[in-house]
C-alpha positions as CSV (number, residue, x, y, z in Angstrom):
1,L,0.0,0.0,0.0
2,Q,3.1,2.5,0.6
3,T,4.1,2.0,-3.1
4,Q,0.8,3.3,-4.5
5,P,0.8,7.1,-3.0
6,R,4.6,7.4,-4.0
7,D,3.3,6.2,-7.4
8,Q,0.4,8.8,-7.9
9,D,3.1,11.1,-6.4
10,L,5.5,10.7,-9.1
11,A,2.9,10.8,-11.6
12,L,1.6,14.0,-10.9
13,K,5.0,15.6,-10.8
14,A,5.5,13.9,-14.2
15,E,2.1,15.5,-15.4
16,L,3.0,18.7,-14.3
17,I,6.5,18.6,-15.9
18,R,4.8,18.0,-19.1
19,Q,2.6,20.8,-18.9
20,L,5.2,23.2,-18.1
21,S,7.2,21.8,-20.8
22,E,4.6,22.3,-23.4
23,E,3.8,26.0,-21.8
24,L,7.6,27.2,-22.3
25,L,7.7,25.4,-26.0
26,A,4.8,27.6,-27.0
27,N,6.2,30.7,-25.6
28,L,9.5,29.8,-27.3
29,E,7.5,29.6,-30.7
30,R,5.6,32.8,-30.1
31,T,8.7,34.4,-29.5
32,R,10.6,33.1,-32.5
33,R,7.4,34.0,-34.8
34,L,7.6,37.8,-32.9
35,E,11.3,38.2,-33.8
36,R,10.8,37.0,-37.2
37,L,7.9,39.4,-38.0
38,L,10.0,42.1,-36.6
39,H,13.1,41.4,-38.7
40,D,11.2,40.8,-41.7
41,Q,8.8,43.5,-41.8
42,L,8.7,46.0,-38.8
43,L,12.3,46.9,-38.5
44,P,12.5,47.4,-42.5
45,A,9.7,49.6,-42.1
46,T,11.4,51.9,-40.0
47,G,14.1,52.6,-42.3
48,Q,16.8,52.4,-39.2
49,K,19.6,50.1,-39.2
50,L,20.4,49.5,-35.7
51,E,21.0,45.7,-36.0
52,S,24.0,46.5,-37.9
53,V,26.1,47.7,-34.9
54,P,27.9,44.5,-33.2
55,G,25.8,43.8,-30.0
56,I,22.1,44.8,-31.0
57,G,20.0,42.1,-32.3
58,T,16.5,42.4,-33.6
59,L,14.7,42.6,-30.4
60,T,17.0,44.8,-28.9
61,A,16.7,47.3,-31.7
62,A,12.6,47.1,-31.6
63,T,13.3,48.0,-28.2
64,I,15.3,50.8,-28.8
65,L,13.3,52.4,-31.8
66,G,10.1,51.5,-29.4
67,E,11.3,53.2,-26.4
68,I,12.9,56.5,-28.1
69,G,10.0,56.9,-30.6
70,D,11.2,60.2,-32.3
71,V,14.7,60.8,-31.8
72,R,14.6,64.4,-33.2
73,R,12.9,65.4,-29.6
74,F,16.8,64.9,-28.3
75,P,18.3,68.1,-29.4
76,T,22.0,66.8,-28.4
77,R,23.6,63.4,-28.1
78,H,23.8,64.6,-24.4
79,A,20.3,65.1,-23.8
80,F,19.8,61.5,-25.5
81,A,22.0,60.0,-23.0
82,K,20.3,61.9,-20.1
83,Y,16.9,60.3,-21.4
84,N,18.6,56.7,-21.8
85,G,20.7,56.9,-18.3
86,T,24.1,56.2,-19.8
87,A,24.9,60.3,-18.8
88,P,25.9,60.2,-14.7
89,A,23.5,62.9,-12.6
90,S,25.6,65.5,-10.7
91,K,25.0,65.7,-7.3
92,S,27.1,68.7,-5.2
93,T,27.0,69.2,-1.8
94,G,29.3,71.1,0.8
95,G,31.4,72.3,-2.4
96,R,32.3,68.8,-3.8
97,Q,30.6,67.6,-6.7
98,R,30.0,63.8,-7.1
99,H,28.3,61.8,-9.7
100,T,26.0,59.1,-9.1
101,A,23.9,56.8,-11.4
102,R,20.5,58.5,-12.7
103,R,17.2,57.4,-11.6
104,G,15.2,59.7,-13.6
105,C,15.4,58.0,-16.8
106,N,14.1,54.9,-19.2
107,H,14.8,52.0,-17.7
108,R,13.6,49.7,-20.1
109,L,16.2,51.6,-22.8
110,K,19.1,51.7,-20.0
111,R,18.7,47.9,-19.8
112,A,19.0,47.3,-23.4
113,L,22.0,49.8,-23.8
114,W,23.7,47.9,-21.3
115,Q,23.3,44.5,-22.6
116,S,24.2,45.4,-26.1
117,A,27.5,47.1,-24.2
118,L,28.0,43.6,-22.6
119,S,27.4,41.9,-26.1
120,A,29.6,44.2,-28.0
121,V,32.6,44.1,-25.5
122,R,32.7,40.1,-26.2
123,H,32.1,39.9,-30.0
124,D,33.2,43.7,-31.6
125,P,37.2,44.1,-31.4
126,L,36.8,48.1,-31.3
127,A,34.5,47.6,-28.2
128,K,36.9,45.3,-26.4
129,A,39.8,47.5,-27.2
130,Y,38.0,50.6,-26.0
131,Y,36.8,48.5,-23.0
132,Q,40.4,47.3,-22.2
133,R,41.9,50.9,-22.2
134,R,39.2,51.7,-19.9
135,L,40.3,48.8,-17.4
136,T,44.1,49.9,-17.9
137,G,43.0,53.4,-17.1
138,G,41.9,52.4,-13.6
139,L,38.3,51.9,-13.9
140,S,36.2,49.1,-12.7
141,K,34.5,46.4,-15.0
142,V,31.3,48.0,-14.3
143,D,32.4,51.5,-14.5
144,A,34.3,50.3,-18.1
145,I,31.0,48.7,-19.3
146,K,29.1,52.2,-18.4
147,R,31.7,53.9,-20.8
148,V,30.7,51.4,-23.5
149,A,27.1,52.1,-23.3
150,R,27.5,55.9,-23.2
151,R,29.6,55.6,-26.6
152,M,26.7,53.2,-27.8
153,S,24.5,55.6,-27.1
154,D,25.8,58.5,-28.7
155,M,26.5,56.3,-31.9
156,I,22.8,55.1,-31.9
157,Y,21.7,58.8,-31.4
158,A,23.8,59.7,-34.8
159,M,22.6,56.8,-36.8
160,L,19.1,57.8,-35.8
161,R,19.6,61.4,-36.7
162,T,21.0,60.7,-40.0
163,G,19.3,57.4,-40.9
164,E,22.8,55.5,-41.8
165,A,23.8,52.3,-41.1
166,Y,26.9,51.2,-38.9
167,D,30.2,52.1,-40.6
168,R,33.1,50.5,-38.8
169,K,35.6,52.1,-40.8
170,R,34.4,55.6,-39.9
171,L,34.7,54.6,-36.1
172,E,38.4,53.6,-36.5
């Protein structure tokens, strides 16, 4: 009699695992369909070429474009950096000036730029070289990634303003 409840317990667990696995596979398929739709139809309709930047894929490009809207609302790259959180906030008290992370920013856009910077440091030789220079200059790994994200912010701003694709030779 003791083996029967154990068998029922295992059968229930197996059924639960089966159902969760089916849900995960269905979500994965929906994500892939969405990514294909973005890549094939929606992103080309914007006329922007953010996917040409190392570290920016289809979903990240769609996130960036969706969060920014019209880039012309930002008069300068510095205003854009303040909006996306890659520009530090200045705090001064008692005659001392210090810089902190910006809280009043678009956090989804900030996360997208941060993830893009991490990916670019791994896969793009230019970003990796810049990151290494920041490390040898005495910055921590986190601060060096912040600098890469700011450079990507400036580059994305310029690309969106001009409508041009990423040009590695121009950056070199």
